[in-house]
PDB file of N, CA, C and O in Angstrom:
ATOM      1  N   MET A   1     -74.006  30.026 -39.826  1.00  0.00           N
ATOM      2  CA  MET A   1     -73.611  31.184 -39.465  1.00  0.00           C
ATOM      3  C   MET A   1     -72.396  31.550 -40.138  1.00  0.00           C
ATOM      4  O   MET A   1     -72.511  32.617 -40.741  1.00  0.00           O
ATOM      5  N   ARG A   2     -71.378  31.059 -40.219  1.00  0.00           N
ATOM      6  CA  ARG A   2     -69.943  31.905 -40.844  1.00  0.00           C
ATOM      7  C   ARG A   2     -70.574  31.460 -42.411  1.00  0.00           C
ATOM      8  O   ARG A   2     -70.954  32.463 -43.016  1.00  0.00           O
ATOM      9  N   LYS A   3     -70.708  30.544 -42.963  1.00  0.00           N
ATOM     10  CA  LYS A   3     -71.339  30.179 -44.407  1.00  0.00           C
ATOM     11  C   LYS A   3     -72.254  31.794 -44.806  1.00  0.00           C
ATOM     12  O   LYS A   3     -72.198  32.268 -45.941  1.00  0.00           O
ATOM     13  N   ALA A   4     -72.860  32.306 -43.940  1.00  0.00           N
ATOM     14  CA  ALA A   4     -74.013  33.277 -44.473  1.00  0.00           C
ATOM     15  C   ALA A   4     -73.313  34.534 -44.282  1.00  0.00           C
ATOM     16  O   ALA A   4     -73.828  35.569 -44.706  1.00  0.00           O
ATOM     17  N   ALA A   5     -72.090  34.554 -43.635  1.00  0.00           N
ATOM     18  CA  ALA A   5     -71.333  36.000 -43.122  1.00  0.00           C
ATOM     19  C   ALA A   5     -70.062  35.772 -44.667  1.00  0.00           C
ATOM     20  O   ALA A   5     -69.514  36.703 -45.258  1.00  0.00           O
ATOM     21  N   LEU A   6     -69.924  34.502 -44.927  1.00  0.00           N
ATOM     22  CA  LEU A   6     -68.951  34.530 -46.071  1.00  0.00           C
ATOM     23  C   LEU A   6     -69.437  35.037 -47.092  1.00  0.00           C
ATOM     24  O   LEU A   6     -68.874  35.894 -47.773  1.00  0.00           O
ATOM     25  N   SER A   7     -70.900  34.401 -47.374  1.00  0.00           N
ATOM     26  CA  SER A   7     -71.731  34.807 -49.015  1.00  0.00           C
ATOM     27  C   SER A   7     -72.124  36.135 -48.600  1.00  0.00           C
ATOM     28  O   SER A   7     -72.144  36.839 -49.609  1.00  0.00           O
ATOM     29  N   PHE A   8     -72.465  36.837 -47.511  1.00  0.00           N
ATOM     30  CA  PHE A   8     -72.468  38.329 -47.638  1.00  0.00           C
ATOM     31  C   PHE A   8     -71.527  38.944 -47.970  1.00  0.00           C
ATOM     32  O   PHE A   8     -71.701  39.896 -48.730  1.00  0.00           O
ATOM     33  N   LEU A   9     -70.348  38.643 -47.562  1.00  0.00           N
ATOM     34  CA  LEU A   9     -69.109  39.336 -47.831  1.00  0.00           C
ATOM     35  C   LEU A   9     -68.754  39.207 -49.260  1.00  0.00           C
ATOM     36  O   LEU A   9     -68.564  40.263 -49.863  1.00  0.00           O
ATOM     37  N   LEU A  10     -68.625  38.024 -49.945  1.00  0.00           N
ATOM     38  CA  LEU A  10     -68.574  37.871 -51.333  1.00  0.00           C
ATOM     39  C   LEU A  10     -69.392  38.772 -52.252  1.00  0.00           C
ATOM     40  O   LEU A  10     -68.807  39.451 -53.096  1.00  0.00           O
ATOM     41  N   LEU A  11     -71.126  38.823 -52.090  1.00  0.00           N
ATOM     42  CA  LEU A  11     -72.005  39.588 -52.574  1.00  0.00           C
ATOM     43  C   LEU A  11     -71.498  40.958 -52.495  1.00  0.00           C
ATOM     44  O   LEU A  11     -71.344  41.712 -53.456  1.00  0.00           O
ATOM     45  N   LEU A  12     -71.260  41.207 -51.303  1.00  0.00           N
ATOM     46  CA  LEU A  12     -70.776  42.792 -50.902  1.00  0.00           C
ATOM     47  C   LEU A  12     -69.350  43.173 -52.069  1.00  0.00           C
ATOM     48  O   LEU A  12     -69.401  44.074 -52.905  1.00  0.00           O
ATOM     49  N   SER A  13     -68.573  42.574 -51.931  1.00  0.00           N
ATOM     50  CA  SER A  13     -67.681  42.855 -52.922  1.00  0.00           C
ATOM     51  C   SER A  13     -67.705  42.844 -54.093  1.00  0.00           C
ATOM     52  O   SER A  13     -67.154  43.713 -54.768  1.00  0.00           O
ATOM     53  N   ALA A  14     -68.614  41.454 -54.780  1.00  0.00           N
ATOM     54  CA  ALA A  14     -68.827  41.691 -56.122  1.00  0.00           C
ATOM     55  C   ALA A  14     -69.239  43.152 -56.378  1.00  0.00           C
ATOM     56  O   ALA A  14     -68.590  43.963 -57.038  1.00  0.00           O
ATOM     57  N   ASN A  15     -70.282  43.344 -55.827  1.00  0.00           N
ATOM     58  CA  ASN A  15     -71.010  44.586 -55.778  1.00  0.00           C
ATOM     59  C   ASN A  15     -70.218  45.667 -55.781  1.00  0.00           C
ATOM     60  O   ASN A  15     -70.395  46.497 -56.673  1.00  0.00           O
ATOM     61  N   LEU A  16     -69.318  45.851 -54.917  1.00  0.00           N
ATOM     62  CA  LEU A  16     -68.193  46.900 -54.886  1.00  0.00           C
ATOM     63  C   LEU A  16     -67.310  47.101 -56.343  1.00  0.00           C
ATOM     64  O   LEU A  16     -66.931  48.113 -56.934  1.00  0.00           O
ATOM     65  N   LEU A  17     -67.215  46.089 -56.541  1.00  0.00           N
ATOM     66  CA  LEU A  17     -66.305  45.724 -57.704  1.00  0.00           C
ATOM     67  C   LEU A  17     -67.362  46.333 -59.568  1.00  0.00           C
ATOM     68  O   LEU A  17     -67.015  46.820 -60.644  1.00  0.00           O
ATOM     69  N   LEU A  18     -68.429  45.972 -59.050  1.00  0.00           N
ATOM     70  CA  LEU A  18     -69.082  46.532 -60.079  1.00  0.00           C
ATOM     71  C   LEU A  18     -69.372  47.828 -60.178  1.00  0.00           C
ATOM     72  O   LEU A  18     -69.543  48.277 -61.311  1.00  0.00           O
ATOM     73  N   ALA A  19     -69.479  48.624 -59.138  1.00  0.00           N
ATOM     74  CA  ALA A  19     -69.620  49.897 -58.940  1.00  0.00           C
ATOM     75  C   ALA A  19     -68.579  50.631 -59.522  1.00  0.00           C
ATOM     76  O   ALA A  19     -68.758  51.695 -60.114  1.00  0.00           O
ATOM     77  N   GLN A  20     -67.400  50.036 -59.351  1.00  0.00           N
ATOM     78  CA  GLN A  20     -66.163  51.013 -59.703  1.00  0.00           C
ATOM     79  C   GLN A  20     -66.098  51.439 -60.758  1.00  0.00           C
ATOM     80  O   GLN A  20     -65.397  52.434 -60.942  1.00  0.00           O
ATOM     81  N   GLY A  21     -66.771  50.869 -61.777  1.00  0.00           N
ATOM     82  CA  GLY A  21     -66.919  51.204 -62.819  1.00  0.00           C
ATOM     83  C   GLY A  21     -67.325  53.165 -63.091  1.00  0.00           C
ATOM     84  O   GLY A  21     -66.581  53.934 -63.700  1.00  0.00           O
ATOM     85  N   SER A  22     -68.211  53.416 -62.661  1.00  0.00           N
ATOM     86  CA  SER A  22     -68.910  54.566 -62.721  1.00  0.00           C
ATOM     87  C   SER A  22     -67.981  55.444 -61.999  1.00  0.00           C
ATOM     88  O   SER A  22     -67.683  56.548 -62.456  1.00  0.00           O
ATOM     89  N   GLU A  23     -67.478  54.971 -60.815  1.00  0.00           N
ATOM     90  CA  GLU A  23     -66.224  56.042 -60.218  1.00  0.00           C
ATOM     91  C   GLU A  23     -65.298  56.100 -61.258  1.00  0.00           C
ATOM     92  O   GLU A  23     -65.178  57.228 -61.735  1.00  0.00           O
ATOM     93  N   SER A  24     -64.672  55.311 -61.708  1.00  0.00           N
ATOM     94  CA  SER A  24     -63.525  55.615 -62.816  1.00  0.00           C
ATOM     95  C   SER A  24     -63.633  56.235 -64.084  1.00  0.00           C
ATOM     96  O   SER A  24     -62.680  56.483 -64.822  1.00  0.00           O
ATOM     97  N   ASP A  25     -65.115  56.536 -64.368  1.00  0.00           N
ATOM     98  CA  ASP A  25     -65.331  57.265 -65.392  1.00  0.00           C
ATOM     99  C   ASP A  25     -65.723  58.514 -65.034  1.00  0.00           C
ATOM    100  O   ASP A  25     -65.449  59.505 -65.711  1.00  0.00           O
ATOM    101  N   PHE A  26     -66.472  58.550 -63.814  1.00  0.00           N
ATOM    102  CA  PHE A  26     -66.142  60.108 -63.290  1.00  0.00           C
ATOM    103  C   PHE A  26     -64.988  60.855 -62.977  1.00  0.00           C
ATOM    104  O   PHE A  26     -64.813  62.073 -62.984  1.00  0.00           O
ATOM    105  N   PHE A  27     -64.059  59.713 -62.638  1.00  0.00           N
ATOM    106  CA  PHE A  27     -62.437  60.694 -62.477  1.00  0.00           C
ATOM    107  C   PHE A  27     -62.113  60.964 -63.934  1.00  0.00           C
ATOM    108  O   PHE A  27     -61.556  61.992 -64.321  1.00  0.00           O
ATOM    109  N   ARG A  28     -62.502  59.965 -64.709  1.00  0.00           N
ATOM    110  CA  ARG A  28     -61.800  60.527 -65.962  1.00  0.00           C
ATOM    111  C   ARG A  28     -62.652  61.604 -66.706  1.00  0.00           C
ATOM    112  O   ARG A  28     -62.037  62.493 -67.295  1.00  0.00           O
ATOM    113  N   ASN A  29     -63.724  61.599 -66.723  1.00  0.00           N
ATOM    114  CA  ASN A  29     -64.315  62.741 -67.260  1.00  0.00           C
ATOM    115  C   ASN A  29     -63.915  63.889 -66.703  1.00  0.00           C
ATOM    116  O   ASN A  29     -63.763  64.874 -67.426  1.00  0.00           O
ATOM    117  N   ILE A  30     -63.719  63.946 -65.565  1.00  0.00           N
ATOM    118  CA  ILE A  30     -63.236  65.464 -65.154  1.00  0.00           C
ATOM    119  C   ILE A  30     -61.631  65.526 -64.897  1.00  0.00           C
ATOM    120  O   ILE A  30     -61.094  66.317 -64.121  1.00  0.00           O
ATOM    121  N   GLY A  31     -60.952  64.540 -65.694  1.00  0.00           N
ATOM    122  CA  GLY A  31     -59.734  64.669 -65.674  1.00  0.00           C
ATOM    123  C   GLY A  31     -58.992  64.299 -64.088  1.00  0.00           C
ATOM    124  O   GLY A  31     -57.841  64.713 -64.229  1.00  0.00           O
ATOM    125  N   LYS A  32     -59.095  63.808 -62.881  1.00  0.00           N
ATOM    126  CA  LYS A  32     -58.363  63.790 -62.014  1.00  0.00           C
ATOM    127  C   LYS A  32     -57.656  62.382 -62.040  1.00  0.00           C
ATOM    128  O   LYS A  32     -56.582  62.180 -61.473  1.00  0.00           O
ATOM    129  N   ILE A  33     -58.232  61.590 -62.628  1.00  0.00           N
ATOM    130  CA  ILE A  33     -57.629  60.327 -63.032  1.00  0.00           C
ATOM    131  C   ILE A  33     -56.077  60.365 -63.009  1.00  0.00           C
ATOM    132  O   ILE A  33     -55.376  59.779 -62.185  1.00  0.00           O
ATOM    133  N   TYR A  34     -55.646  61.137 -64.031  1.00  0.00           N
ATOM    134  CA  TYR A  34     -54.464  61.101 -64.002  1.00  0.00           C
ATOM    135  C   TYR A  34     -53.765  62.012 -62.575  1.00  0.00           C
ATOM    136  O   TYR A  34     -52.553  61.807 -62.509  1.00  0.00           O
ATOM    137  N   VAL A  35     -54.082  62.580 -61.898  1.00  0.00           N
ATOM    138  CA  VAL A  35     -53.986  62.747 -60.682  1.00  0.00           C
ATOM    139  C   VAL A  35     -53.683  61.801 -59.631  1.00  0.00           C
ATOM    140  O   VAL A  35     -52.723  61.724 -58.863  1.00  0.00           O
ATOM    141  N   VAL A  36     -54.907  60.976 -59.800  1.00  0.00           N
ATOM    142  CA  VAL A  36     -54.582  59.794 -58.601  1.00  0.00           C
ATOM    143  C   VAL A  36     -53.569  58.843 -59.106  1.00  0.00           C
ATOM    144  O   VAL A  36     -52.768  58.460 -58.253  1.00  0.00           O
ATOM    145  N   VAL A  37     -53.422  58.368 -60.325  1.00  0.00           N
ATOM    146  CA  VAL A  37     -52.294  57.463 -60.996  1.00  0.00           C
ATOM    147  C   VAL A  37     -51.014  57.909 -60.534  1.00  0.00           C
ATOM    148  O   VAL A  37     -50.104  57.208 -60.093  1.00  0.00           O
ATOM    149  N   ALA A  38     -51.051  59.497 -60.726  1.00  0.00           N
ATOM    150  CA  ALA A  38     -49.477  60.190 -60.434  1.00  0.00           C
ATOM    151  C   ALA A  38     -49.265  59.934 -58.865  1.00  0.00           C
ATOM    152  O   ALA A  38     -48.146  59.569 -58.503  1.00  0.00           O
ATOM    153  N   ILE A  39     -50.138  60.083 -58.048  1.00  0.00           N
ATOM    154  CA  ILE A  39     -49.817  59.967 -56.434  1.00  0.00           C
ATOM    155  C   ILE A  39     -49.613  58.422 -56.144  1.00  0.00           C
ATOM    156  O   ILE A  39     -48.890  57.992 -55.246  1.00  0.00           O
ATOM    157  N   ILE A  40     -50.472  57.515 -57.175  1.00  0.00           N
ATOM    158  CA  ILE A  40     -49.989  56.088 -56.912  1.00  0.00           C
ATOM    159  C   ILE A  40     -48.541  55.880 -57.207  1.00  0.00           C
ATOM    160  O   ILE A  40     -47.775  55.232 -56.494  1.00  0.00           O
ATOM    161  N   VAL A  41     -48.204  56.539 -58.419  1.00  0.00           N
ATOM    162  CA  VAL A  41     -46.840  56.202 -58.693  1.00  0.00           C
ATOM    163  C   VAL A  41     -45.834  56.562 -57.760  1.00  0.00           C
ATOM    164  O   VAL A  41     -44.856  55.956 -57.321  1.00  0.00           O
ATOM    165  N   ALA A  42     -46.357  57.816 -57.539  1.00  0.00           N
ATOM    166  CA  ALA A  42     -45.231  58.534 -56.223  1.00  0.00           C
ATOM    167  C   ALA A  42     -45.196  57.633 -55.356  1.00  0.00           C
ATOM    168  O   ALA A  42     -44.060  57.160 -55.343  1.00  0.00           O
ATOM    169  N   THR A  43     -45.957  57.071 -54.505  1.00  0.00           N
ATOM    170  CA  THR A  43     -46.130  56.524 -53.339  1.00  0.00           C
ATOM    171  C   THR A  43     -45.391  54.863 -53.631  1.00  0.00           C
ATOM    172  O   THR A  43     -44.702  54.146 -52.905  1.00  0.00           O
ATOM    173  N   PHE A  44     -45.862  54.711 -54.899  1.00  0.00           N
ATOM    174  CA  PHE A  44     -44.714  53.358 -54.928  1.00  0.00           C
ATOM    175  C   PHE A  44     -43.406  53.594 -55.057  1.00  0.00           C
ATOM    176  O   PHE A  44     -42.619  52.837 -54.490  1.00  0.00           O
ATOM    177  N   ILE A  45     -42.859  54.859 -55.948  1.00  0.00           N
ATOM    178  CA  ILE A  45     -41.470  54.773 -55.974  1.00  0.00           C
ATOM    179  C   ILE A  45     -41.269  55.385 -54.928  1.00  0.00           C
ATOM    180  O   ILE A  45     -40.047  55.534 -54.921  1.00  0.00           O
ATOM    181  N   GLY A  46     -41.630  55.793 -54.126  1.00  0.00           N
ATOM    182  CA  GLY A  46     -41.274  56.323 -52.538  1.00  0.00           C
ATOM    183  C   GLY A  46     -40.800  55.100 -51.812  1.00  0.00           C
ATOM    184  O   GLY A  46     -39.637  54.841 -51.505  1.00  0.00           O
ATOM    185  N   ILE A  47     -41.860  54.398 -51.586  1.00  0.00           N
ATOM    186  CA  ILE A  47     -41.707  52.981 -50.562  1.00  0.00           C
ATOM    187  C   ILE A  47     -40.233  52.194 -51.877  1.00  0.00           C
ATOM    188  O   ILE A  47     -39.289  51.517 -51.468  1.00  0.00           O
ATOM    189  N   ALA A  48     -40.409  52.465 -53.003  1.00  0.00           N
ATOM    190  CA  ALA A  48     -39.239  51.437 -53.613  1.00  0.00           C
ATOM    191  C   ALA A  48     -38.059  51.767 -53.061  1.00  0.00           C
ATOM    192  O   ALA A  48     -37.262  51.040 -52.468  1.00  0.00           O
ATOM    193  N   LEU A  49     -37.994  53.094 -53.335  1.00  0.00           N
ATOM    194  CA  LEU A  49     -36.420  53.929 -52.884  1.00  0.00           C
ATOM    195  C   LEU A  49     -36.424  53.668 -51.355  1.00  0.00           C
ATOM    196  O   LEU A  49     -35.520  52.901 -51.025  1.00  0.00           O
ATOM    197  N   PHE A  50     -37.315  54.167 -50.191  1.00  0.00           N
ATOM    198  CA  PHE A  50     -37.061  53.691 -49.187  1.00  0.00           C
ATOM    199  C   PHE A  50     -36.370  52.115 -48.861  1.00  0.00           C
ATOM    200  O   PHE A  50     -35.306  51.854 -48.300  1.00  0.00           O
ATOM    201  N   LEU A  51     -37.187  51.387 -49.317  1.00  0.00           N
ATOM    202  CA  LEU A  51     -36.572  49.815 -49.437  1.00  0.00           C
ATOM    203  C   LEU A  51     -35.193  49.815 -49.700  1.00  0.00           C
ATOM    204  O   LEU A  51     -34.447  49.302 -48.866  1.00  0.00           O
ATOM    205  N   PHE A  52     -34.695  50.353 -50.814  1.00  0.00           N
ATOM    206  CA  PHE A  52     -33.385  50.423 -51.576  1.00  0.00           C
ATOM    207  C   PHE A  52     -32.568  50.815 -50.810  1.00  0.00           C
ATOM    208  O   PHE A  52     -31.492  50.226 -50.712  1.00  0.00           O
ATOM    209  N   TYR A  53     -32.853  51.884 -50.085  1.00  0.00           N
ATOM    210  CA  TYR A  53     -32.146  52.839 -48.876  1.00  0.00           C
ATOM    211  C   TYR A  53     -31.781  51.686 -47.738  1.00  0.00           C
ATOM    212  O   TYR A  53     -30.642  51.253 -47.560  1.00  0.00           O
ATOM    213  N   MET A  54     -33.101  51.219 -46.913  1.00  0.00           N
ATOM    214  CA  MET A  54     -32.863  50.455 -45.532  1.00  0.00           C
ATOM    215  C   MET A  54     -32.100  49.150 -46.412  1.00  0.00           C
ATOM    216  O   MET A  54     -31.553  48.514 -45.512  1.00  0.00           O
ATOM    217  N   GLU A  55     -31.828  48.515 -47.595  1.00  0.00           N
ATOM    218  CA  GLU A  55     -30.944  47.269 -47.800  1.00  0.00           C
ATOM    219  C   GLU A  55     -29.740  47.538 -47.471  1.00  0.00           C
ATOM    220  O   GLU A  55     -28.995  46.907 -46.721  1.00  0.00           O
ATOM    221  N   ARG A  56     -29.451  49.023 -48.367  1.00  0.00           N
ATOM    222  CA  ARG A  56     -28.153  49.137 -48.597  1.00  0.00           C
ATOM    223  C   ARG A  56     -27.794  49.638 -47.363  1.00  0.00           C
ATOM    224  O   ARG A  56     -26.592  49.904 -47.334  1.00  0.00           O
ATOM    225  N   LYS A  57     -28.534  49.929 -46.053  1.00  0.00           N
ATOM    226  CA  LYS A  57     -27.955  50.223 -44.801  1.00  0.00           C
ATOM    227  C   LYS A  57     -27.835  48.957 -43.762  1.00  0.00           C
ATOM    228  O   LYS A  57     -27.080  48.887 -42.793  1.00  0.00           O
ATOM    229  N   VAL A  58     -28.626  48.133 -44.145  1.00  0.00           N
ATOM    230  CA  VAL A  58     -28.722  46.617 -43.296  1.00  0.00           C
ATOM    231  C   VAL A  58     -27.696  46.060 -43.969  1.00  0.00           C
ATOM    232  O   VAL A  58     -27.042  45.332 -43.222  1.00  0.00           O
ATOM    233  N   SER A  59     -27.194  46.111 -45.318  1.00  0.00           N
ATOM    234  CA  SER A  59     -26.238  45.483 -45.683  1.00  0.00           C
ATOM    235  C   SER A  59     -24.737  45.922 -45.215  1.00  0.00           C
ATOM    236  O   SER A  59     -23.794  45.135 -45.134  1.00  0.00           O
ATOM    237  N   ARG A  60     -24.697  46.947 -45.000  1.00  0.00           N
ATOM    238  CA  ARG A  60     -23.369  47.824 -44.614  1.00  0.00           C
ATOM    239  C   ARG A  60     -23.520  47.228 -43.117  1.00  0.00           C
ATOM    240  O   ARG A  60     -22.551  46.530 -42.818  1.00  0.00           O
ATOM    241  N   LEU A  61     -24.450  47.331 -42.159  1.00  0.00           N
ATOM    242  CA  LEU A  61     -24.355  46.923 -40.616  1.00  0.00           C
ATOM    243  C   LEU A  61     -23.749  45.479 -40.650  1.00  0.00           C
ATOM    244  O   LEU A  61     -22.709  45.139 -40.085  1.00  0.00           O
ATOM    245  N   GLU A  62     -24.493  44.761 -41.334  1.00  0.00           N
ATOM    246  CA  GLU A  62     -23.981  43.129 -41.543  1.00  0.00           C
ATOM    247  C   GLU A  62     -22.598  43.126 -41.949  1.00  0.00           C
ATOM    248  O   GLU A  62     -21.816  42.560 -41.185  1.00  0.00           O
ATOM    249  N   ARG A  63     -22.226  43.552 -42.810  1.00  0.00           N
ATOM    250  CA  ARG A  63     -20.589  43.603 -42.894  1.00  0.00           C
ATOM    251  C   ARG A  63     -19.893  44.366 -41.908  1.00  0.00           C
ATOM    252  O   ARG A  63     -18.699  44.070 -41.957  1.00  0.00           O
ATOM    253  N   GLU A  64     -20.108  45.129 -41.131  1.00  0.00           N
ATOM    254  CA  GLU A  64     -19.532  45.617 -39.941  1.00  0.00           C
ATOM    255  C   GLU A  64     -19.762  44.599 -38.817  1.00  0.00           C
ATOM    256  O   GLU A  64     -18.964  44.339 -37.917  1.00  0.00           O
ATOM    257  N   ILE A  65     -20.551  44.250 -38.941  1.00  0.00           N
ATOM    258  CA  ILE A  65     -20.791  42.818 -37.625  1.00  0.00           C
ATOM    259  C   ILE A  65     -19.995  41.878 -37.919  1.00  0.00           C
ATOM    260  O   ILE A  65     -19.298  41.408 -37.019  1.00  0.00           O
ATOM    261  N   ASN A  66     -19.902  41.379 -39.228  1.00  0.00           N
ATOM    262  CA  ASN A  66     -19.015  40.282 -39.639  1.00  0.00           C
ATOM    263  C   ASN A  66     -17.229  40.424 -39.543  1.00  0.00           C
ATOM    264  O   ASN A  66     -16.374  39.556 -39.363  1.00  0.00           O
ATOM    265  N   GLU A  67     -17.159  41.349 -39.672  1.00  0.00           N
ATOM    266  CA  GLU A  67     -15.569  42.058 -39.436  1.00  0.00           C
ATOM    267  C   GLU A  67     -15.237  42.020 -38.333  1.00  0.00           C
ATOM    268  O   GLU A  67     -14.143  42.478 -38.002  1.00  0.00           O
TER     269      GLU A  67
END
């Protein structure tokens, strides 16, 4: 049963990977691919800035505890 479920998931994931070509062409044709890329980049920049801010805050708190 477990092998059958794993085989089904692998088949499904392979099918989804092959189907992505038409969706990316669709976004590219209507010019929305740049909007999608901009949103992804903005999200990653936001996460990086948040992590940088939190690291500085944690470092400051660690120094206060050690003093």
